[in-house]
Phi, psi and omega in degrees: 000144178293150181291126175221166181282161175298326178298322179298312182293322178294319182296330179298334183270001179232175175296129183211164179258125182266156174235147174224136176230128176232121179245136176266137183224151169228110190066231178265002183268126174277116183266328174223108187287336184216088180291128182281090185282132174260328171197166180159174181200152169252129178250134180240125189217115178295335183276359182256146177298324173259112191289323185242130176230153183235136167236138189212143177232133175236133188285326188283122181292349179296341180276355177293123185287141174241321182253167184294336183260004179296149187304328183255018177285178191247028184250047180103359178294144183227159173238132177253124190240135172227158173219144181202200184230137172258121183277168185301327181282000180098346177285156180226158178223126184233157174231148178288145173253350176141166172244127192234126171286131180286130183250313188217089171274144177200160178169171177286127185292336183263319190242348185070192357282173174259125176244150179208162175235153178215163182224151175287174199290355170304331185299327178296320182289321178298318181294328187274071178297153181297127179270351177208161177306140183231157179208171176266007181301133179095355179245112191290327187241161180297317181295319177302316181295317179295317178301318180299312182294322180289316186281347168298329179267314182237090186302332182262012183299140175265123179245124184243125175268099183257017178289159179302124181073009183049047183296148185209075187289166176299138180260124176292161178278126177225155181234150175230143184281164172305133180090354179290157183283117182297319181292325174300320179297316178300315180294326177296320178296317177299317179298324182295339176253022178054053180215174173234160178226140183202167175262128183265186184293341178267010179067034176253147172273113187251128174260121188222155173295151176291129185282145174219154178290338181285328187247347184267146177278143177290128182252347184201136176257130177243110187233152174278166174089185184297133182081358180265173181243000181278133180250310176217159179210139174228150187229140177219144177237139183213153171281342183302135178066023172245129184227161177235013171204148176232125176255116179252129181228151178219138176218110188250098180290336180294325181261356176070019181276162178285153177300143179230157179200165176201159182231140173241130181248151169279102184252006180292116183297341179266358183280134178291345179254016185303144179300132183071013174268193183294342179289336181094191178257115181225085181276150174245136181252130175229154181209156176199139174290349182271356173263105188252357179227161176298322179298319178295320177295318181295318179297319179293319180293316179299317182293317182291331181298326181302318179279328185296325183272357181297137179300133176273074175252115182254131172253125174249114187232158169243132184215166172300130184298135172240098185292350180278352182291153172234144173301135185101350176294147175267125183241152174251122180252121180249111180202155180050034178077008180240158173237128186229136177264139181206159179263133177289108180276315177206156177196163177236145177239114180290155180256013174230165184291334180281148173098158181250176176262126178266125182236140170248123184245145183229156175075030184303138178219125182293133180275127180263147181300000000 
């Protein structure tokens, strides 16, 4: 979760006045300092290649772009979005929701409204397919290789290594063909060091450990009843995306090595998904050209097994919006007399005072006293 004051978190649980700011920019120039938003939302989703997306509506048709330099045109124009709280004394506190490249503005030329969509900065890397074969040769570490691939597209990009201990292992040599997806390559390198990479609300490329309810600290409590922020909750359990073995394989043609592989099994006798138990045999296969030894494959399989055996219990809830949340945050949900820890998989933050925040939570685990 983004840093906010205790006063901010307390105010979310009571009646409060919200603030929203949307600024249009072209390069470093602010073209519209205060876009008059009539409705909209920012969606944050760990399961999407582009983590943050924006939908926005403006009533006045004058904002419909006609020329290449108009504020809402699609030639590099961006929107910077924040949401916050105005306190009783008139002071306010805001947090960023993201910086979004404008993709698709449209509307009625006479009456409006103008609607548009935007995406966080992963979209630039996705668009910039490799124009020639590329490799990680010459870059000793994983972080160095990711920075190189990102900054070929965005030279001023900020890359933050937020993994535990800022780990930065040696990067194996891998190659990608002409036309291959640059962002897929970056994500493969992150996966090879058992991490994920995404663009955060501050427009930074963040390399982070994969979140789990077992190792992550709770950053926000969502509770029912007076003083709580929970409005509705639904629960579902599924076998989908639950595995009890992980097969990791690597074949690196760039280094000319032989194919390697390793397997990790759920061998915990008390586990409901244990291998050869009543759950059955459900292996998951993963691969990367960056795993060049059996040891690297085993480490990847062991790491992936931790997430693979997690119960696929999804909570879909509606709550008072907390704009400081980040996908991957560990939350405590208190409802029906139970307390459950879960990871925020996706959520939406509205840009108007009406409406709640819809959250999908994964990996739920009941908290015991």
